[in-house]
Short mmCIF file of the C-alpha atoms (twelve columns), coordinates in Angstrom:
data_MODEL
# 
_entry.id   MODEL 
# 
loop_
_atom_site.group_PDB 
_atom_site.id 
_atom_site.type_symbol 
_atom_site.label_atom_id 
_atom_site.label_alt_id 
_atom_site.label_comp_id 
_atom_site.label_asym_id 
_atom_site.label_seq_id 
_atom_site.Cartn_x 
_atom_site.Cartn_y 
_atom_site.Cartn_z 
_atom_site.pdbx_PDB_model_num 
ATOM 1   C CA . MET A 1   19.742  1.229   1.378   1 
ATOM 2   C CA . GLU A 2   17.364  -0.290  4.443   1 
ATOM 3   C CA . LEU A 3   13.733  -0.918  3.272   1 
ATOM 4   C CA . LYS A 4   11.995  2.065   5.250   1 
ATOM 5   C CA . THR A 5   15.502  5.011   3.778   1 
ATOM 6   C CA . PHE A 6   13.742  3.302   0.449   1 
ATOM 7   C CA . ARG A 7   10.220  4.074   0.993   1 
ATOM 8   C CA . ASN A 8   10.599  7.624   2.629   1 
ATOM 9   C CA . LYS A 9   13.641  8.774   -0.151  1 
ATOM 10  C CA . TYR A 10  11.006  7.484   -2.984  1 
ATOM 11  C CA . ASP A 11  7.776   6.898   -2.035  1 
ATOM 12  C CA . LEU A 12  8.013   3.296   -3.127  1 
ATOM 13  C CA . GLU A 13  8.204   -0.043  -1.863  1 
ATOM 14  C CA . LEU A 14  11.459  -2.210  -2.373  1 
ATOM 15  C CA . ILE A 15  10.314  -5.646  -3.092  1 
ATOM 16  C CA . PRO A 16  12.295  -8.637  -1.519  1 
ATOM 17  C CA . ALA A 17  11.559  -11.550 -3.421  1 
ATOM 18  C CA . ALA A 18  11.297  -10.043 -7.534  1 
ATOM 19  C CA . THR A 19  9.587   -12.112 -10.012 1 
ATOM 20  C CA . PRO A 20  7.971   -10.762 -13.316 1 
ATOM 21  C CA . LEU A 21  4.804   -13.189 -11.665 1 
ATOM 22  C CA . ILE A 22  3.583   -9.600  -9.522  1 
ATOM 23  C CA . ILE A 23  1.548   -7.756  -11.601 1 
ATOM 24  C CA . LEU A 24  -0.324  -4.522  -11.122 1 
ATOM 25  C CA . GLY A 25  -3.895  -5.144  -9.322  1 
ATOM 26  C CA . ASN A 26  -1.761  -7.758  -6.713  1 
ATOM 27  C CA . LEU A 27  -2.629  -7.310  -3.159  1 
ATOM 28  C CA . VAL A 28  0.186   -6.976  -0.672  1 
ATOM 29  C CA . TRP A 29  0.331   -7.231  2.778   1 
ATOM 30  C CA . ASP A 30  1.875   -4.119  4.268   1 
ATOM 31  C CA . SER A 31  3.961   -2.855  7.159   1 
ATOM 32  C CA . ILE A 32  5.886   0.369   8.747   1 
ATOM 33  C CA . PHE A 33  8.067   -2.304  10.608  1 
ATOM 34  C CA . ASP A 34  8.786   -5.565  8.172   1 
ATOM 35  C CA . ARG A 35  9.082   -6.070  4.122   1 
ATOM 36  C CA . PRO A 36  5.595   -6.563  1.936   1 
ATOM 37  C CA . LYS A 37  3.991   -9.701  2.455   1 
ATOM 38  C CA . PHE A 38  2.539   -11.402 -0.728  1 
ATOM 39  C CA . GLY A 39  0.270   -14.225 -0.370  1 
ATOM 40  C CA . TYR A 40  -0.716  -13.287 3.277   1 
ATOM 41  C CA . SER A 41  -3.487  -15.627 4.857   1 
ATOM 42  C CA . GLY A 42  -7.010  -14.714 3.568   1 
ATOM 43  C CA . VAL A 43  -6.250  -12.070 1.262   1 
ATOM 44  C CA . PRO A 44  -6.503  -12.881 -2.812  1 
ATOM 45  C CA . ASN A 45  -3.919  -12.660 -4.694  1 
ATOM 46  C CA . ASN A 46  -4.979  -9.790  -7.237  1 
ATOM 47  C CA . ILE A 47  -8.156  -7.296  -6.537  1 
ATOM 48  C CA . PHE A 48  -9.784  -8.830  -9.805  1 
ATOM 49  C CA . ASN A 49  -9.536  -12.387 -8.394  1 
ATOM 50  C CA . ALA A 50  -11.540 -10.975 -5.273  1 
ATOM 51  C CA . PHE A 51  -13.730 -9.450  -7.621  1 
ATOM 52  C CA . PHE A 52  -14.596 -13.517 -8.980  1 
ATOM 53  C CA . ASP A 53  -14.634 -14.858 -5.906  1 
ATOM 54  C CA . ALA A 54  -17.869 -12.700 -5.279  1 
ATOM 55  C CA . LYS A 55  -19.227 -13.273 -8.028  1 
ATOM 56  C CA . LEU A 56  -19.027 -9.792  -10.100 1 
ATOM 57  C CA . ILE A 57  -17.089 -11.106 -12.893 1 
ATOM 58  C CA . ASP A 58  -17.301 -14.453 -14.889 1 
ATOM 59  C CA . GLN A 59  -14.008 -16.688 -15.299 1 
ATOM 60  C CA . GLN A 60  -13.633 -14.497 -18.781 1 
ATOM 61  C CA . VAL A 61  -14.042 -11.477 -17.536 1 
ATOM 62  C CA . TRP A 62  -11.879 -12.180 -14.974 1 
ATOM 63  C CA . GLU A 63  -9.037  -13.821 -17.519 1 
ATOM 64  C CA . ASN A 64  -9.550  -10.627 -20.090 1 
ATOM 65  C CA . TYR A 65  -8.382  -8.084  -16.825 1 
ATOM 66  C CA . LEU A 66  -5.540  -10.036 -15.675 1 
ATOM 67  C CA . LYS A 67  -4.565  -10.198 -18.888 1 
ATOM 68  C CA . GLU A 68  -4.398  -6.082  -19.329 1 
ATOM 69  C CA . CYS A 69  -2.513  -5.356  -15.852 1 
ATOM 70  C CA . LYS A 70  0.143   -7.743  -17.331 1 
ATOM 71  C CA . LYS A 71  0.457   -6.257  -20.674 1 
ATOM 72  C CA . VAL A 72  0.372   -2.696  -19.374 1 
ATOM 73  C CA . GLU A 73  2.903   -0.762  -21.727 1 
ATOM 74  C CA . LEU A 74  6.699   -0.603  -19.642 1 
ATOM 75  C CA . VAL A 75  7.749   3.267   -19.707 1 
ATOM 76  C CA . ASN A 76  10.402  5.753   -18.759 1 
ATOM 77  C CA . ALA A 77  10.175  5.868   -15.052 1 
ATOM 78  C CA . ALA A 78  9.345   9.693   -13.936 1 
ATOM 79  C CA . PHE A 79  12.972  9.256   -12.269 1 
ATOM 80  C CA . ALA A 80  14.470  7.486   -15.162 1 
ATOM 81  C CA . GLU A 81  17.994  8.711   -15.285 1 
ATOM 82  C CA . THR A 82  18.224  8.764   -11.615 1 
ATOM 83  C CA . ILE A 83  20.570  5.773   -10.383 1 
ATOM 84  C CA . ILE A 84  19.558  3.799   -6.973  1 
ATOM 85  C CA . ASP A 85  22.175  2.775   -4.695  1 
ATOM 86  C CA . VAL A 86  20.860  -0.383  -2.312  1 
ATOM 87  C CA . ASP A 87  22.751  -0.979  1.168   1 
ATOM 88  C CA . LEU A 88  24.888  -3.973  0.356   1 
ATOM 89  C CA . ASP A 89  23.365  -5.808  3.691   1 
ATOM 90  C CA . LEU A 90  19.982  -5.868  1.923   1 
ATOM 91  C CA . ILE A 91  21.518  -7.731  -1.306  1 
ATOM 92  C CA . THR A 92  21.375  -11.685 0.058   1 
ATOM 93  C CA . SER A 93  17.401  -10.164 1.367   1 
ATOM 94  C CA . LEU A 94  16.465  -9.335  -1.402  1 
ATOM 95  C CA . ASP A 95  15.371  -12.816 -3.256  1 
ATOM 96  C CA . ASN A 96  15.929  -11.087 -6.899  1 
ATOM 97  C CA . PRO A 97  15.640  -14.165 -9.283  1 
ATOM 98  C CA . LYS A 98  19.050  -12.876 -10.744 1 
ATOM 99  C CA . ILE A 99  21.042  -12.537 -7.934  1 
ATOM 100 C CA . GLY A 100 19.889  -15.553 -6.322  1 
ATOM 101 C CA . LYS A 101 21.594  -17.149 -8.685  1 
ATOM 102 C CA . LEU A 102 24.550  -15.900 -9.090  1 
ATOM 103 C CA . ASN A 103 24.880  -15.912 -5.132  1 
ATOM 104 C CA . ASN A 104 25.120  -19.707 -5.747  1 
ATOM 105 C CA . GLN A 105 28.310  -19.647 -7.880  1 
ATOM 106 C CA . PHE A 106 29.802  -16.145 -6.324  1 
ATOM 107 C CA . ASP A 107 30.356  -15.007 -3.404  1 
ATOM 108 C CA . LEU A 108 27.686  -11.459 -3.154  1 
ATOM 109 C CA . LYS A 109 29.887  -10.431 -0.286  1 
ATOM 110 C CA . ASN A 110 32.713  -9.415  -2.699  1 
ATOM 111 C CA . ILE A 111 30.065  -6.780  -4.671  1 
ATOM 112 C CA . LYS A 112 31.826  -2.991  -3.841  1 
ATOM 113 C CA . LYS A 113 28.155  -1.615  -4.939  1 
ATOM 114 C CA . PHE A 114 25.157  -2.720  -6.174  1 
ATOM 115 C CA . THR A 115 22.516  -0.623  -7.725  1 
ATOM 116 C CA . PHE A 116 19.708  -0.457  -10.305 1 
ATOM 117 C CA . GLY A 117 19.495  2.102   -13.116 1 
ATOM 118 C CA . ASP A 118 17.849  2.393   -16.827 1 
ATOM 119 C CA . LEU A 119 14.547  2.881   -15.143 1 
ATOM 120 C CA . LYS A 120 11.446  1.788   -16.508 1 
ATOM 121 C CA . ALA A 121 7.929   1.244   -15.049 1 
ATOM 122 C CA . ARG A 122 3.992   -0.162  -15.467 1 
ATOM 123 C CA . VAL A 123 1.558   2.359   -14.116 1 
ATOM 124 C CA . MET A 124 -2.390  1.159   -13.794 1 
ATOM 125 C CA . THR A 125 -4.084  2.552   -16.488 1 
ATOM 126 C CA . ASN A 126 -6.603  5.626   -15.427 1 
ATOM 127 C CA . LEU A 127 -9.888  3.076   -17.411 1 
ATOM 128 C CA . LEU A 128 -8.209  -0.223  -14.776 1 
ATOM 129 C CA . ARG A 129 -8.625  2.080   -12.074 1 
ATOM 130 C CA . VAL A 130 -12.043 3.249   -12.725 1 
ATOM 131 C CA . ARG A 131 -12.964 -0.345  -13.659 1 
ATOM 132 C CA . ILE A 132 -11.671 -1.208  -10.189 1 
ATOM 133 C CA . ASP A 133 -12.955 1.821   -8.559  1 
ATOM 134 C CA . ASP A 134 -16.475 0.776   -9.641  1 
ATOM 135 C CA . TYR A 135 -16.189 -3.044  -8.637  1 
ATOM 136 C CA . LEU A 136 -15.106 -2.390  -5.750  1 
ATOM 137 C CA . GLU A 137 -17.933 -0.018  -4.649  1 
ATOM 138 C CA . ILE A 138 -20.149 -2.674  -6.166  1 
ATOM 139 C CA . LEU A 139 -17.917 -4.537  -3.421  1 
ATOM 140 C CA . LYS A 140 -18.664 -2.269  -0.324  1 
ATOM 141 C CA . LYS A 141 -22.467 -2.084  -1.166  1 
ATOM 142 C CA . ASP A 142 -23.443 -5.358  -1.723  1 
ATOM 143 C CA . HIS A 143 -20.796 -7.506  -0.460  1 
ATOM 144 C CA . TRP A 144 -19.683 -6.114  2.186   1 
ATOM 145 C CA . LYS A 145 -17.817 -9.264  4.657   1 
ATOM 146 C CA . ASP A 146 -16.269 -9.789  1.383   1 
ATOM 147 C CA . TYR A 147 -14.623 -6.147  0.689   1 
ATOM 148 C CA . ASP A 148 -14.569 -6.323  4.714   1 
ATOM 149 C CA . GLY A 149 -12.785 -9.501  5.493   1 
ATOM 150 C CA . LYS A 150 -10.472 -9.763  2.828   1 
ATOM 151 C CA . VAL A 151 -9.356  -6.868  1.326   1 
ATOM 152 C CA . ARG A 152 -10.436 -3.903  2.683   1 
ATOM 153 C CA . ARG A 153 -7.529  -3.582  5.191   1 
ATOM 154 C CA . VAL A 154 -4.758  -4.424  2.252   1 
ATOM 155 C CA . TYR A 155 -2.970  -2.568  -0.025  1 
ATOM 156 C CA . MET A 156 -2.391  -2.973  -3.904  1 
ATOM 157 C CA . ILE A 157 -0.225  -2.649  -6.674  1 
ATOM 158 C CA . THR A 158 -0.461  0.059   -9.277  1 
ATOM 159 C CA . GLU A 159 2.824   0.812   -10.392 1 
ATOM 160 C CA . LEU A 160 5.758   -1.440  -10.840 1 
ATOM 161 C CA . TYR A 161 9.236   -0.375  -11.563 1 
ATOM 162 C CA . TYR A 162 12.194  -1.992  -13.118 1 
ATOM 163 C CA . GLY A 163 15.939  -1.575  -13.459 1 
ATOM 164 C CA . SER A 164 19.089  -2.848  -15.026 1 
ATOM 165 C CA . ILE A 165 21.696  -4.561  -12.218 1 
ATOM 166 C CA . LYS A 166 24.412  -2.798  -11.864 1 
ATOM 167 C CA . ILE A 167 27.619  -4.501  -9.333  1 
ATOM 168 C CA . VAL A 168 30.771  -3.546  -8.825  1 
ATOM 169 C CA . ILE A 169 33.948  -5.354  -7.815  1 
ATOM 170 C CA . GLU A 170 37.598  -6.236  -7.666  1 
ATOM 171 C CA . LYS A 171 39.032  -5.766  -10.814 1 
ATOM 172 C CA . LYS A 172 40.449  -8.950  -9.716  1 
ATOM 173 C CA . LEU A 173 37.549  -11.164 -8.989  1 
ATOM 174 C CA . GLY A 174 36.415  -9.840  -12.737 1 
ATOM 175 C CA . ASN A 175 37.342  -13.498 -14.309 1 
ATOM 176 C CA . GLU A 176 35.555  -15.693 -11.264 1 
ATOM 177 C CA . LEU A 177 32.682  -13.659 -11.742 1 
ATOM 178 C CA . GLU A 178 32.151  -14.060 -15.894 1 
ATOM 179 C CA . ALA A 179 32.657  -17.957 -15.315 1 
ATOM 180 C CA . ALA A 180 29.809  -17.456 -12.537 1 
ATOM 181 C CA . VAL A 181 27.325  -15.571 -15.246 1 
ATOM 182 C CA . PRO A 182 26.390  -18.963 -17.601 1 
ATOM 183 C CA . ASN A 183 26.056  -21.221 -14.630 1 
ATOM 184 C CA . ALA A 184 23.727  -18.692 -13.193 1 
ATOM 185 C CA . ASP A 185 21.135  -18.244 -16.308 1 
ATOM 186 C CA . LEU A 186 22.313  -14.501 -16.763 1 
ATOM 187 C CA . GLU A 187 23.935  -12.813 -19.531 1 
ATOM 188 C CA . ILE A 188 26.211  -9.472  -19.192 1 
ATOM 189 C CA . ASN A 189 24.708  -6.429  -21.181 1 
ATOM 190 C CA . ASN A 190 27.989  -4.389  -20.455 1 
ATOM 191 C CA . LYS A 191 30.919  -3.842  -18.157 1 
ATOM 192 C CA . ILE A 192 32.540  -0.743  -17.729 1 
ATOM 193 C CA . ASP A 193 36.689  -0.919  -16.635 1 
ATOM 194 C CA . LEU A 194 36.620  1.628   -13.813 1 
ATOM 195 C CA . GLN A 195 41.188  1.211   -13.045 1 
ATOM 196 C CA . ASN A 196 40.927  -1.153  -10.106 1 
ATOM 197 C CA . SER A 197 37.214  -2.319  -9.974  1 
ATOM 198 C CA . MET A 198 34.703  -3.104  -12.606 1 
ATOM 199 C CA . GLU A 199 31.379  -2.735  -12.928 1 
ATOM 200 C CA . TYR A 200 28.964  -4.956  -14.769 1 
ATOM 201 C CA . SER A 201 25.208  -4.545  -16.098 1 
ATOM 202 C CA . PHE A 202 22.777  -6.937  -16.481 1 
ATOM 203 C CA . SER A 203 18.851  -7.033  -17.548 1 
ATOM 204 C CA . HIS A 204 15.815  -6.773  -15.395 1 
ATOM 205 C CA . ASN A 205 14.258  -9.825  -17.307 1 
ATOM 206 C CA . ASP A 206 10.783  -8.290  -16.312 1 
ATOM 207 C CA . ALA A 207 11.213  -8.866  -12.773 1 
ATOM 208 C CA . PRO A 208 9.816   -6.165  -11.105 1 
ATOM 209 C CA . PHE A 209 12.370  -4.248  -7.615  1 
ATOM 210 C CA . ALA A 210 10.154  -1.593  -6.275  1 
ATOM 211 C CA . MET A 211 6.248   -0.712  -6.087  1 
ATOM 212 C CA . ARG A 212 3.844   2.135   -5.525  1 
ATOM 213 C CA . ILE A 213 1.157   0.593   -3.385  1 
ATOM 214 C CA . GLU A 214 -2.884  2.149   -3.152  1 
ATOM 215 C CA . LYS A 215 -4.952  1.350   0.340   1 
ATOM 216 C CA . ILE A 216 -7.897  -0.484  -0.577  1 
ATOM 217 C CA . LYS A 217 -10.250 1.385   1.840   1 
ATOM 218 C CA . ASN A 218 -8.674  4.623   0.201   1 
ATOM 219 C CA . PHE A 219 -8.581  3.613   -3.149  1 
ATOM 220 C CA . ASN A 220 -10.468 5.650   -5.372  1 
ATOM 221 C CA . SER A 221 -10.089 6.534   -10.089 1 
# 
């Protein structure tokens, strides 16, 4: 599934480089023509970094907010039973940490099908949204230069989606894959015999594969 197709179908953004370091409140530079960019020049990593830089909050409050963003409860996604197919041509470009390690041990071209299942989500709480909205109003009113120059044109992550990685390969390649898994620091959660093929499942390991983003200038609680 292409990035644009994924966006149109699920109203979410596929995360090219998944990592547990991606948390709610992180800021993203998005384009309708290209993959979202993290760590864009001049853009704070997280919305609370912007508030800290503008001296709206002190270091202790800033650290507490980041912890709160990380600890939002993981719950079943609204479409938890959905199986999300990913175009095979996109697998190597996803930079998923687990798949990247596996690619060093097993040729990903041998994968017949790649999906995310057992979907979970972290959704920004209403309390966090209200706090962010309040600080944004102060930033706009008293620190327009910081607001306009750093965050107004970017997007913020308000939902993160996680799922077990499932791949299907030809049965004859099963031994080769299973031998590669320990060296890739992976653990097989489940495997299913599909007659001529084998399906293997791996946990998401707290690395999100998709996100919902909202433009800062349109954000409200």
